[in-house]
BALOBA-1460 file (C-alpha; in Angstrom, 3 decimals):
// residues 308
<rec num="1" residu="m" x="50.334" y="76.558" z="84.631"/>
<rec num="2" residu="k" x="47.079" y="76.101" z="86.535"/>
<rec num="3" residu="k" x="44.126" y="78.088" z="85.154"/>
<rec num="4" residu="i" x="40.968" y="79.249" z="86.919"/>
<rec num="5" residu="e" x="37.747" y="79.220" z="84.876"/>
<rec num="6" residu="t" x="34.835" y="81.605" z="85.448"/>
<rec num="7" residu="s" x="31.653" y="81.731" z="83.386"/>
<rec num="8" residu="y" x="29.225" y="84.531" z="82.546"/>
<rec num="9" residu="g" x="25.786" y="84.443" z="80.941"/>
<rec num="10" residu="s" x="26.747" y="86.735" z="78.062"/>
<rec num="11" residu="l" x="29.499" y="88.984" z="76.758"/>
<rec num="12" residu="s" x="27.722" y="92.090" z="78.049"/>
<rec num="13" residu="e" x="27.463" y="90.523" z="81.519"/>
<rec num="14" residu="f" x="31.172" y="89.692" z="81.406"/>
<rec num="15" residu="e" x="32.175" y="93.225" z="80.388"/>
<rec num="16" residu="k" x="30.044" y="94.677" z="83.159"/>
<rec num="17" residu="s" x="31.112" y="92.261" z="85.925"/>
<rec num="18" residu="f" x="34.723" y="91.322" z="85.158"/>
<rec num="19" residu="p" x="36.392" y="94.590" z="86.341"/>
<rec num="20" residu="a" x="34.680" y="94.205" z="89.713"/>
<rec num="21" residu="f" x="35.684" y="90.522" z="89.804"/>
<rec num="22" residu="l" x="39.333" y="91.517" z="89.351"/>
<rec num="23" residu="k" x="39.217" y="94.002" z="92.215"/>
<rec num="24" residu="l" x="37.289" y="91.693" z="94.539"/>
<rec num="25" residu="r" x="39.326" y="88.551" z="93.905"/>
<rec num="26" residu="l" x="42.817" y="89.946" z="93.250"/>
<rec num="27" residu="g" x="42.997" y="93.475" z="94.650"/>
<rec num="28" residu="r" x="41.666" y="96.991" z="94.197"/>
<rec num="29" residu="g" x="44.514" y="98.008" z="91.888"/>
<rec num="30" residu="f" x="43.828" y="95.494" z="89.114"/>
<rec num="31" residu="f" x="42.349" y="96.788" z="85.860"/>
<rec num="32" residu="i" x="41.897" y="95.912" z="82.168"/>
<rec num="33" residu="s" x="44.659" y="97.645" z="80.241"/>
<rec num="34" residu="d" x="44.010" y="96.298" z="76.748"/>
<rec num="35" residu="k" x="42.101" y="93.702" z="74.748"/>
<rec num="36" residu="t" x="42.857" y="91.877" z="71.510"/>
<rec num="37" residu="s" x="40.552" y="89.902" z="69.246"/>
<rec num="38" residu="i" x="42.145" y="86.567" z="68.271"/>
<rec num="39" residu="r" x="39.355" y="85.158" z="66.138"/>
<rec num="40" residu="k" x="35.564" y="85.137" z="66.194"/>
<rec num="41" residu="g" x="34.414" y="84.424" z="69.733"/>
<rec num="42" residu="q" x="37.916" y="84.568" z="71.251"/>
<rec num="43" residu="l" x="39.502" y="87.549" z="72.995"/>
<rec num="44" residu="k" x="42.539" y="88.191" z="75.144"/>
<rec num="45" residu="y" x="42.322" y="90.799" z="77.897"/>
<rec num="46" residu="r" x="45.585" y="92.236" z="79.204"/>
<rec num="47" residu="i" x="45.373" y="92.865" z="82.946"/>
<rec num="48" residu="g" x="47.482" y="95.436" z="84.788"/>
<rec num="49" residu="n" x="47.786" y="96.591" z="88.364"/>
<rec num="50" residu="y" x="48.494" y="99.698" z="90.425"/>
<rec num="51" residu="f" x="50.457" y="98.919" z="93.585"/>
<rec num="52" residu="p" x="51.169" y="101.419" z="96.374"/>
<rec num="53" residu="d" x="54.639" y="102.525" z="97.444"/>
<rec num="54" residu="i" x="54.537" y="104.327" z="100.803"/>
<rec num="55" residu="v" x="57.452" y="106.678" z="101.436"/>
<rec num="56" residu="h" x="57.929" y="108.513" z="104.723"/>
<rec num="57" residu="d" x="60.580" y="111.090" z="105.625"/>
<rec num="58" residu="c" x="61.547" y="110.342" z="109.235"/>
<rec num="59" residu="k" x="62.749" y="113.882" z="109.996"/>
<rec num="60" residu="t" x="59.927" y="115.968" z="108.522"/>
<rec num="61" residu="n" x="57.192" y="113.320" z="108.921"/>
<rec num="62" residu="k" x="56.072" y="114.026" z="105.349"/>
<rec num="63" residu="r" x="54.521" y="111.000" z="103.686"/>
<rec num="64" residu="i" x="53.449" y="110.208" z="100.147"/>
<rec num="65" residu="i" x="51.832" y="107.191" z="98.546"/>
<rec num="66" residu="k" x="52.798" y="106.628" z="94.929"/>
<rec num="67" residu="f" x="50.879" y="104.102" z="92.853"/>
<rec num="68" residu="h" x="53.144" y="102.361" z="90.355"/>
<rec num="69" residu="r" x="51.297" y="101.295" z="87.205"/>
<rec num="70" residu="v" x="52.344" y="97.948" z="85.749"/>
<rec num="71" residu="d" x="50.758" y="96.664" z="82.556"/>
<rec num="72" residu="g" x="50.632" y="93.058" z="81.463"/>
<rec num="73" residu="v" x="50.661" y="91.296" z="84.825"/>
<rec num="74" residu="f" x="48.695" y="88.498" z="83.164"/>
<rec num="75" residu="v" x="46.341" y="87.749" z="80.259"/>
<rec num="76" residu="a" x="42.721" y="86.585" z="80.625"/>
<rec num="77" residu="d" x="41.538" y="84.275" z="77.821"/>
<rec num="78" residu="v" x="37.897" y="84.953" z="76.966"/>
<rec num="79" residu="r" x="35.828" y="82.563" z="74.840"/>
<rec num="80" residu="s" x="32.177" y="82.718" z="73.772"/>
<rec num="81" residu="t" x="30.319" y="79.407" z="73.471"/>
<rec num="82" residu="r" x="27.614" y="78.569" z="70.932"/>
<rec num="83" residu="s" x="24.990" y="78.999" z="73.609"/>
<rec num="84" residu="g" x="26.126" y="82.571" z="74.219"/>
<rec num="85" residu="k" x="27.909" y="81.953" z="77.511"/>
<rec num="86" residu="v" x="31.364" y="83.432" z="78.095"/>
<rec num="87" residu="i" x="34.172" y="81.365" z="79.639"/>
<rec num="88" residu="v" x="37.110" y="83.262" z="81.167"/>
<rec num="89" residu="r" x="40.394" y="81.557" z="82.011"/>
<rec num="90" residu="t" x="42.898" y="83.313" z="84.289"/>
<rec num="91" residu="p" x="46.067" y="82.179" z="86.109"/>
<rec num="92" residu="d" x="45.687" y="81.185" z="89.750"/>
<rec num="93" residu="r" x="46.501" y="83.636" z="92.530"/>
<rec num="94" residu="d" x="49.967" y="82.198" z="93.200"/>
<rec num="95" residu="q" x="50.985" y="82.667" z="89.560"/>
<rec num="96" residu="i" x="49.628" y="86.223" z="89.518"/>
<rec num="97" residu="a" x="51.498" y="87.004" z="92.760"/>
<rec num="98" residu="s" x="54.683" y="85.639" z="91.185"/>
<rec num="99" residu="e" x="54.221" y="87.853" z="88.127"/>
<rec num="100" residu="m" x="53.692" y="90.898" z="90.360"/>
<rec num="101" residu="e" x="56.960" y="90.134" z="92.146"/>
<rec num="102" residu="k" x="58.697" y="90.139" z="88.750"/>
<rec num="103" residu="k" x="57.171" y="93.517" z="87.892"/>
<rec num="104" residu="i" x="58.368" y="95.009" z="91.191"/>
<rec num="105" residu="e" x="61.781" y="93.451" z="90.547"/>
<rec num="106" residu="s" x="62.005" y="95.146" z="87.134"/>
<rec num="107" residu="i" x="61.406" y="98.563" z="88.737"/>
<rec num="108" residu="t" x="63.989" y="97.776" z="91.410"/>
<rec num="109" residu="l" x="66.631" y="96.596" z="88.936"/>
<rec num="110" residu="r" x="66.170" y="99.621" z="86.688"/>
<rec num="111" residu="s" x="66.876" y="101.837" z="89.686"/>
<rec num="112" residu="e" x="69.772" y="99.615" z="90.770"/>
<rec num="113" residu="n" x="71.435" y="99.858" z="87.359"/>
<rec num="114" residu="a" x="71.083" y="103.646" z="87.359"/>
<rec num="115" residu="l" x="72.557" y="103.813" z="90.847"/>
<rec num="116" residu="l" x="75.504" y="101.602" z="89.932"/>
<rec num="117" residu="n" x="76.559" y="104.152" z="87.302"/>
<rec num="118" residu="a" x="76.855" y="106.717" z="90.097"/>
<rec num="119" residu="v" x="78.428" y="104.636" z="92.902"/>
<rec num="120" residu="y" x="80.767" y="102.031" z="91.427"/>
<rec num="121" residu="s" x="83.879" y="104.117" z="92.140"/>
<rec num="122" residu="q" x="82.814" y="104.383" z="95.815"/>
<rec num="123" residu="i" x="81.611" y="100.821" z="96.247"/>
<rec num="124" residu="v" x="85.045" y="99.416" z="95.403"/>
<rec num="125" residu="e" x="86.435" y="101.205" z="98.471"/>
<rec num="126" residu="i" x="84.425" y="98.982" z="100.820"/>
<rec num="127" residu="p" x="86.949" y="96.561" z="102.420"/>
<rec num="128" residu="s" x="84.950" y="93.357" z="101.866"/>
<rec num="129" residu="v" x="84.447" y="94.271" z="98.190"/>
<rec num="130" residu="q" x="88.168" y="94.936" z="97.795"/>
<rec num="131" residu="m" x="88.922" y="91.575" z="99.355"/>
<rec num="132" residu="a" x="86.518" y="89.827" z="96.982"/>
<rec num="133" residu="m" x="88.250" y="91.496" z="94.045"/>
<rec num="134" residu="t" x="91.747" y="90.397" z="95.179"/>
<rec num="135" residu="p" x="92.335" y="88.033" z="92.205"/>
<rec num="136" residu="i" x="91.658" y="90.918" z="89.812"/>
<rec num="137" residu="k" x="93.994" y="93.132" z="91.826"/>
<rec num="138" residu="e" x="96.754" y="90.507" z="91.629"/>
<rec num="139" residu="i" x="96.572" y="90.443" z="87.846"/>
<rec num="140" residu="i" x="96.360" y="94.220" z="87.383"/>
<rec num="141" residu="m" x="99.204" y="95.018" z="89.784"/>
<rec num="142" residu="s" x="101.436" y="92.300" z="88.296"/>
<rec num="143" residu="m" x="100.840" y="93.783" z="84.860"/>
<rec num="144" residu="h" x="101.718" y="97.241" z="86.185"/>
<rec num="145" residu="t" x="104.819" y="96.372" z="88.216"/>
<rec num="146" residu="d" x="106.287" y="93.413" z="86.315"/>
<rec num="147" residu="g" x="104.745" y="93.747" z="82.871"/>
<rec num="148" residu="e" x="103.495" y="90.149" z="82.867"/>
<rec num="149" residu="l" x="102.175" y="87.279" z="84.977"/>
<rec num="150" residu="s" x="102.482" y="83.545" z="84.498"/>
<rec num="151" residu="v" x="99.138" y="81.788" z="84.089"/>
<rec num="152" residu="r" x="100.534" y="78.921" z="86.167"/>
<rec num="153" residu="e" x="101.503" y="81.280" z="88.989"/>
<rec num="154" residu="f" x="98.080" y="82.949" z="89.011"/>
<rec num="155" residu="s" x="96.283" y="79.583" z="88.959"/>
<rec num="156" residu="s" x="98.301" y="78.236" z="91.897"/>
<rec num="157" residu="g" x="96.103" y="77.837" z="94.966"/>
<rec num="158" residu="r" x="92.817" y="78.798" z="93.294"/>
<rec num="159" residu="g" x="92.405" y="76.107" z="90.626"/>
<rec num="160" residu="k" x="92.556" y="76.225" z="86.850"/>
<rec num="161" residu="q" x="88.801" y="76.684" z="86.279"/>
<rec num="162" residu="k" x="88.398" y="79.569" z="88.734"/>
<rec num="163" residu="a" x="91.563" y="81.259" z="87.459"/>
<rec num="164" residu="s" x="90.318" y="80.900" z="83.894"/>
<rec num="165" residu="r" x="87.148" y="82.860" z="84.729"/>
<rec num="166" residu="y" x="89.149" y="85.882" z="85.875"/>
<rec num="167" residu="i" x="91.496" y="85.680" z="82.903"/>
<rec num="168" residu="e" x="88.638" y="85.445" z="80.388"/>
<rec num="169" residu="f" x="86.824" y="88.307" z="82.101"/>
<rec num="170" residu="l" x="89.802" y="90.708" z="82.015"/>
<rec num="171" residu="a" x="90.778" y="89.631" z="78.494"/>
<rec num="172" residu="g" x="87.211" y="90.368" z="77.343"/>
<rec num="173" residu="l" x="87.530" y="93.905" z="78.730"/>
<rec num="174" residu="e" x="90.935" y="94.255" z="77.017"/>
<rec num="175" residu="y" x="92.837" y="94.680" z="80.274"/>
<rec num="176" residu="i" x="95.092" y="91.729" z="79.518"/>
<rec num="177" residu="t" x="96.188" y="89.601" z="76.580"/>
<rec num="178" residu="r" x="97.395" y="85.993" z="76.609"/>
<rec num="179" residu="d" x="100.657" y="84.907" z="75.051"/>
<rec num="180" residu="n" x="102.104" y="81.388" z="75.391"/>
<rec num="181" residu="g" x="101.247" y="80.853" z="79.058"/>
<rec num="182" residu="r" x="101.783" y="84.499" z="80.029"/>
<rec num="183" residu="l" x="99.389" y="87.328" z="80.755"/>
<rec num="184" residu="l" x="100.409" y="90.704" z="79.308"/>
<rec num="185" residu="p" x="98.933" y="94.228" z="79.629"/>
<rec num="186" residu="g" x="95.989" y="94.926" z="77.315"/>
<rec num="187" residu="e" x="95.074" y="98.167" z="75.583"/>
<rec num="188" residu="n" x="92.718" y="99.439" z="78.285"/>
<rec num="189" residu="l" x="95.267" y="98.913" z="81.057"/>
<rec num="190" residu="k" x="97.919" y="100.749" z="79.028"/>
<rec num="191" residu="k" x="95.563" y="103.699" z="78.573"/>
<rec num="192" residu="h" x="94.977" y="103.937" z="82.326"/>
<rec num="193" residu="e" x="98.704" y="103.714" z="83.017"/>
<rec num="194" residu="e" x="99.326" y="106.615" z="80.647"/>
<rec num="195" residu="n" x="96.656" y="108.770" z="82.286"/>
<rec num="196" residu="i" x="97.546" y="108.062" z="85.923"/>
<rec num="197" residu="q" x="100.944" y="109.204" z="87.134"/>
<rec num="198" residu="e" x="100.194" y="108.703" z="90.827"/>
<rec num="199" residu="e" x="100.806" y="105.746" z="93.142"/>
<rec num="200" residu="d" x="99.868" y="102.164" z="92.292"/>
<rec num="201" residu="s" x="96.809" y="102.167" z="94.573"/>
<rec num="202" residu="e" x="95.250" y="105.009" z="92.564"/>
<rec num="203" residu="l" x="95.703" y="103.033" z="89.352"/>
<rec num="204" residu="y" x="94.093" y="99.983" z="90.928"/>
<rec num="205" residu="r" x="91.073" y="101.948" z="92.242"/>
<rec num="206" residu="t" x="90.565" y="103.548" z="88.845"/>
<rec num="207" residu="v" x="90.798" y="100.250" z="86.991"/>
<rec num="208" residu="l" x="88.597" y="98.445" z="89.503"/>
<rec num="209" residu="s" x="85.834" y="101.057" z="89.346"/>
<rec num="210" residu="d" x="85.940" y="100.902" z="85.541"/>
<rec num="211" residu="i" x="85.750" y="97.102" z="85.609"/>
<rec num="212" residu="l" x="82.816" y="97.155" z="88.009"/>
<rec num="213" residu="g" x="80.990" y="99.779" z="85.987"/>
<rec num="214" residu="r" x="81.415" y="97.947" z="82.690"/>
<rec num="215" residu="g" x="81.090" y="94.363" z="83.872"/>
<rec num="216" residu="y" x="78.981" y="94.298" z="87.050"/>
<rec num="217" residu="s" x="76.569" y="91.544" z="85.984"/>
<rec num="218" residu="y" x="79.504" y="89.400" z="84.878"/>
<rec num="219" residu="v" x="81.376" y="90.071" z="88.136"/>
<rec num="220" residu="r" x="78.248" y="89.147" z="90.095"/>
<rec num="221" residu="d" x="76.980" y="86.127" z="88.156"/>
<rec num="222" residu="y" x="80.026" y="84.616" z="86.446"/>
<rec num="223" residu="l" x="82.760" y="85.309" z="88.977"/>
<rec num="224" residu="h" x="80.275" y="84.794" z="91.861"/>
<rec num="225" residu="l" x="81.476" y="87.897" z="93.705"/>
<rec num="226" residu="t" x="78.283" y="88.254" z="95.711"/>
<rec num="227" residu="q" x="79.890" y="90.558" z="98.306"/>
<rec num="228" residu="i" x="79.001" y="93.523" z="96.075"/>
<rec num="229" residu="i" x="75.268" y="92.794" z="96.004"/>
<rec num="230" residu="p" x="74.170" y="93.739" z="99.563"/>
<rec num="231" residu="y" x="75.899" y="97.135" z="99.406"/>
<rec num="232" residu="l" x="74.270" y="98.015" z="96.124"/>
<rec num="233" residu="r" x="70.903" y="96.833" z="97.412"/>
<rec num="234" residu="v" x="71.028" y="98.709" z="100.696"/>
<rec num="235" residu="s" x="72.058" y="101.860" z="98.790"/>
<rec num="236" residu="n" x="69.185" y="101.336" z="96.355"/>
<rec num="237" residu="s" x="66.809" y="100.887" z="99.284"/>
<rec num="238" residu="y" x="67.606" y="104.488" z="100.172"/>
<rec num="239" residu="f" x="67.806" y="106.092" z="96.716"/>
<rec num="240" residu="l" x="64.772" y="104.432" z="95.093"/>
<rec num="241" residu="p" x="62.278" y="105.682" z="97.713"/>
<rec num="242" residu="s" x="63.978" y="109.088" z="97.476"/>
<rec num="243" residu="h" x="63.320" y="109.001" z="93.725"/>
<rec num="244" residu="v" x="59.667" y="108.147" z="94.419"/>
<rec num="245" residu="f" x="59.511" y="111.028" z="96.940"/>
<rec num="246" residu="g" x="61.243" y="113.465" z="94.573"/>
<rec num="247" residu="e" x="64.076" y="114.558" z="96.883"/>
<rec num="248" residu="l" x="66.704" y="113.189" z="99.237"/>
<rec num="249" residu="l" x="65.034" y="111.674" z="102.270"/>
<rec num="250" residu="f" x="66.049" y="111.574" z="105.907"/>
<rec num="251" residu="l" x="65.581" y="107.927" z="106.835"/>
<rec num="252" residu="s" x="66.219" y="105.751" z="109.853"/>
<rec num="253" residu="e" x="68.049" y="102.459" z="109.426"/>
<rec num="254" residu="e" x="64.806" y="100.627" z="110.204"/>
<rec num="255" residu="e" x="63.013" y="102.576" z="107.448"/>
<rec num="256" residu="i" x="65.733" y="101.623" z="104.929"/>
<rec num="257" residu="r" x="65.283" y="98.008" z="106.005"/>
<rec num="258" residu="k" x="61.523" y="98.272" z="105.332"/>
<rec num="259" residu="h" x="62.194" y="99.548" z="101.822"/>
<rec num="260" residu="y" x="64.729" y="96.741" z="101.296"/>
<rec num="261" residu="m" x="62.088" y="94.143" z="102.165"/>
<rec num="262" residu="f" x="59.515" y="95.828" z="99.896"/>
<rec num="263" residu="y" x="61.693" y="96.256" z="96.810"/>
<rec num="264" residu="y" x="63.622" y="92.986" z="97.078"/>
<rec num="265" residu="q" x="60.820" y="90.854" z="98.562"/>
<rec num="266" residu="k" x="63.272" y="89.494" z="101.135"/>
<rec num="267" residu="s" x="63.638" y="89.823" z="104.876"/>
<rec num="268" residu="r" x="66.914" y="91.207" z="106.199"/>
<rec num="269" residu="p" x="68.039" y="91.314" z="109.860"/>
<rec num="270" residu="l" x="68.334" y="94.898" z="111.092"/>
<rec num="271" residu="i" x="71.810" y="94.268" z="112.541"/>
<rec num="272" residu="k" x="73.120" y="93.327" z="109.073"/>
<rec num="273" residu="v" x="71.425" y="96.302" z="107.438"/>
<rec num="274" residu="k" x="73.006" y="98.622" z="110.014"/>
<rec num="275" residu="r" x="76.457" y="97.180" z="109.361"/>
<rec num="276" residu="q" x="76.080" y="97.549" z="105.600"/>
<rec num="277" residu="i" x="74.755" y="101.108" z="105.959"/>
<rec num="278" residu="n" x="77.834" y="101.986" z="108.041"/>
<rec num="279" residu="d" x="80.104" y="100.573" z="105.313"/>
<rec num="280" residu="v" x="78.214" y="102.518" z="102.641"/>
<rec num="281" residu="i" x="78.545" y="105.691" z="104.732"/>
<rec num="282" residu="e" x="82.300" y="105.067" z="105.015"/>
<rec num="283" residu="a" x="82.348" y="104.844" z="101.204"/>
<rec num="284" residu="r" x="80.580" y="108.268" z="100.986"/>
<rec num="285" residu="i" x="77.531" y="106.904" z="99.184"/>
<rec num="286" residu="l" x="75.300" y="107.849" z="102.127"/>
<rec num="287" residu="n" x="75.858" y="110.315" z="104.972"/>
<rec num="288" residu="r" x="74.735" y="110.461" z="108.564"/>
<rec num="289" residu="e" x="73.046" y="113.643" z="109.780"/>
<rec num="290" residu="e" x="71.927" y="113.655" z="113.411"/>
<rec num="291" residu="d" x="69.884" y="110.474" z="113.859"/>
<rec num="292" residu="y" x="69.154" y="110.023" z="110.156"/>
<rec num="293" residu="v" x="70.719" y="108.665" z="106.993"/>
<rec num="294" residu="v" x="70.728" y="110.949" z="103.937"/>
<rec num="295" residu="g" x="72.140" y="110.479" z="100.439"/>
<rec num="296" residu="n" x="75.220" y="112.008" z="98.846"/>
<rec num="297" residu="e" x="74.006" y="114.922" z="96.684"/>
<rec num="298" residu="d" x="76.477" y="114.303" z="93.816"/>
<rec num="299" residu="i" x="75.385" y="110.666" z="93.598"/>
<rec num="300" residu="w" x="71.739" y="111.766" z="93.747"/>
<rec num="301" residu="r" x="72.202" y="114.063" z="90.760"/>
<rec num="302" residu="q" x="73.931" y="111.392" z="88.682"/>
<rec num="303" residu="y" x="71.375" y="108.745" z="89.670"/>
<rec num="304" residu="t" x="68.283" y="110.842" z="88.871"/>
<rec num="305" residu="a" x="69.789" y="112.030" z="85.574"/>
<rec num="306" residu="t" x="70.267" y="108.396" z="84.512"/>
<rec num="307" residu="l" x="66.716" y="107.421" z="85.503"/>
<rec num="308" residu="k" x="65.079" y="110.159" z="83.395"/>
């Protein structure tokens, strides 16, 4: 990691000038949050930052600016020399910018995880998500209708390694067990079958929402079912600014796209955002009122309760 060195004539000069140096060189929000003495003549200063989050309600034209406080963006190493000078070593601007992106990401992911608890039963109703989860559906419905499924039959056409991922995943959640080349119903699937007396599709939706709620990171990273990610992100790009604002917002699709780019540090074509918003509206996560998008109140209550 590249370090930038700055020198001061004395410790008192450093303590007087360094806060202004941070604001001038890095940004007005940077501040010293803590300091620790390592040994005689050596200190570590923990540097934090306040960054603005601008939220605007498109219907009422109300606007707020919330400053998120993040501690520990980086550490400045401070050393006094025998002559009395003070040498300060800090990361370069690119490294500091990278650390700030991580801090924003942590806020975004915390909100995303809270939102998932409220929307996973709706998100599985989105057609492209259902299609991505087809291998899981094949196993669950075979267990329900036939009581078993051959591992060879399930692996046919998708490869042994890929099939093994799904089998290990569902076995880990106790939805299936393995027995001499066969897949059999596990304890959790049996419990759902006992509780649901309706049609097969209702059982599948219930099981799928439970699987997504309990194993989302595994579904996303291990099974590579990335189709879920954009819907969760576009939903979060509505609910997180609403949380900052303190109430459900009325937003345009373009405004949701702006929040998406801010929280996820990625550009997204408006046409794709619009399509995903429409799918999320179909799934009853968001609603459309006049020319605006507004959140589902039940989801809002669950989401904010989780974030507290």
